[in-house]
C-alpha positions as CSV (number, residue, x, y, z in Angstrom):
1,M,-8.1,25.5,38.2
2,I,-9.7,21.7,37.4
3,S,-7.3,18.7,38.8
4,K,-7.5,16.0,36.6
5,R,-8.8,13.5,39.4
6,T,-12.0,16.1,39.3
7,F,-11.9,16.1,35.7
8,L,-11.7,12.7,35.7
9,K,-14.9,12.3,38.2
10,S,-17.1,14.6,36.7
11,G,-16.4,12.8,33.4
12,A,-17.4,9.5,34.4
13,A,-20.4,11.0,36.8
14,T,-21.7,12.7,33.5
15,L,-21.4,9.2,31.5
16,A,-23.2,7.9,34.4
17,G,-25.5,9.5,34.5
18,F,-26.6,9.8,30.7
19,V,-26.5,6.3,31.1
20,I,-28.9,6.0,34.4
21,G,-31.4,8.8,33.0
22,V,-31.9,6.8,29.7
23,P,-35.7,6.0,30.4
24,S,-36.7,2.0,31.1
25,A,-38.0,0.3,28.2
26,S,-41.6,-0.9,28.5
27,A,-41.8,-4.8,27.5
28,E,-44.3,-4.0,25.3
29,W,-41.6,-1.7,23.5
30,R,-38.9,-4.3,23.9
31,Q,-40.9,-7.3,22.6
32,G,-39.4,-8.3,19.4
33,R,-36.3,-6.6,19.9
34,P,-33.7,-9.1,19.7
35,G,-30.0,-8.0,21.0
36,L,-31.5,-4.8,22.6
37,M,-28.8,-3.7,25.2
38,S,-29.3,-4.1,29.0
39,V,-28.3,-0.3,31.0
40,Q,-25.7,-2.4,32.4
41,E,-24.4,-3.3,29.3
42,I,-24.4,0.1,27.5
43,A,-22.9,1.1,30.5
44,E,-20.0,-1.1,30.1
45,A,-19.9,-0.2,26.3
46,A,-19.8,3.3,27.1
47,Y,-17.2,2.9,29.6
48,I,-14.9,1.1,27.5
49,Y,-15.2,3.0,24.7
50,G,-15.2,6.3,26.9
51,L,-12.2,5.7,29.1
52,P,-9.7,6.1,26.4
53,I,-10.8,9.0,25.5
54,V,-11.0,10.9,28.8
55,M,-7.6,9.4,29.9
56,N,-6.2,10.4,26.6
57,Y,-7.5,14.0,27.3
58,G,-6.8,14.4,30.4
59,A,-2.6,13.9,29.6
60,M,-3.5,15.9,26.8
61,F,-4.6,18.7,29.3
62,E,-1.9,18.3,31.4
63,L,1.3,18.2,29.0
64,V,0.3,20.6,26.4
65,I,-2.8,23.1,27.5
66,D,-2.6,23.7,30.8
67,K,0.5,26.0,31.7
68,A,0.5,26.1,35.2
69,S,1.1,22.3,35.7
70,S,4.0,21.0,36.4
71,Q,3.5,18.0,33.8
72,F,3.7,20.7,31.1
73,R,5.8,20.4,28.3
74,A,5.5,22.4,25.1
75,P,2.3,24.0,23.5
76,F,0.6,21.9,20.4
77,N,2.7,21.7,17.4
78,T,5.8,22.3,19.0
79,L,8.2,19.0,19.2
80,Y,9.3,18.5,23.3
81,S,12.2,15.8,23.9
82,E,12.7,15.0,27.6
83,A,16.4,15.5,28.6
84,R,15.4,12.7,31.2
85,V,14.3,9.7,31.8
86,F,10.9,9.8,33.6
87,T,10.4,9.3,37.5
88,Y,7.3,8.8,39.5
89,E,6.8,12.4,39.7
90,D,5.8,12.4,36.1
91,T,2.0,11.7,36.3
92,A,0.3,13.0,32.9
93,I,1.2,9.6,31.3
94,V,-0.5,6.5,34.0
95,T,2.7,4.4,33.0
96,P,5.6,5.6,31.1
97,N,8.9,3.7,31.1
98,S,11.1,4.8,33.5
99,D,14.3,3.8,31.2
100,T,13.4,5.3,27.7
101,P,14.0,9.3,26.6
102,Y,10.8,10.5,25.1
103,S,9.8,13.3,22.3
104,L,6.5,14.3,22.9
105,L,4.4,16.3,20.0
106,W,0.8,16.8,20.1
107,T,-0.5,18.2,16.8
108,D,-3.7,20.5,16.1
109,L,-4.8,19.4,12.7
110,R,-7.7,21.9,12.5
111,T,-6.2,24.6,10.7
112,E,-3.4,22.6,8.4
113,P,-2.2,19.4,7.8
114,M,1.8,18.5,9.6
115,V,4.3,16.7,7.6
116,I,6.6,15.0,10.0
117,S,9.9,13.6,8.6
118,I,12.1,11.4,10.5
119,P,15.6,11.2,9.8
120,D,17.6,8.0,8.8
121,I,17.8,5.8,12.0
122,D,21.0,3.1,12.2
123,P,19.4,0.2,11.4
124,K,21.1,-1.1,14.2
125,R,19.2,1.4,16.9
126,Y,16.0,0.5,18.2
127,F,13.0,3.4,17.5
128,S,9.6,3.7,17.5
129,V,7.2,6.7,16.4
130,Q,3.7,6.4,17.7
131,R,1.0,8.0,15.8
132,G,-2.4,8.1,17.7
133,V,-5.8,10.2,17.9
134,Q,-7.8,11.6,20.7
135,F,-10.1,8.1,20.1
136,P,-8.5,4.8,20.8
137,M,-7.1,4.1,17.2
138,N,-3.4,3.9,17.4
139,S,-0.4,3.1,15.2
140,Y,3.1,2.4,15.9
141,T,6.0,2.5,12.9
């Protein structure tokens, strides 16, 4: 089984190899094209865009796909509520709060949509629901 560290390193190496492998443009080709990004700028933009996706996939892999992982919680489309707060041993998510109980639900919407309903909560209590996608565009309720 591939480790999370190896997976992330290989993803970064692949991305770097792609960016470095882009042939350099000749002076003639670049002439008259203002705003053309340099290889360093392309690599930086790719890193900024790609890192959240790779990190999110790494967390998803450990939490819902790799059943042999010590971080495995539940398969797709299954609500899992942690009966304890997170500790230093919970490494799938980079910095979970150590004083907050969590419930996790990773949905696979390829076959059909899911309806998620939230029961009425006492207005004096705090709660939040984060909806996220594999790409870095999350929203909170």
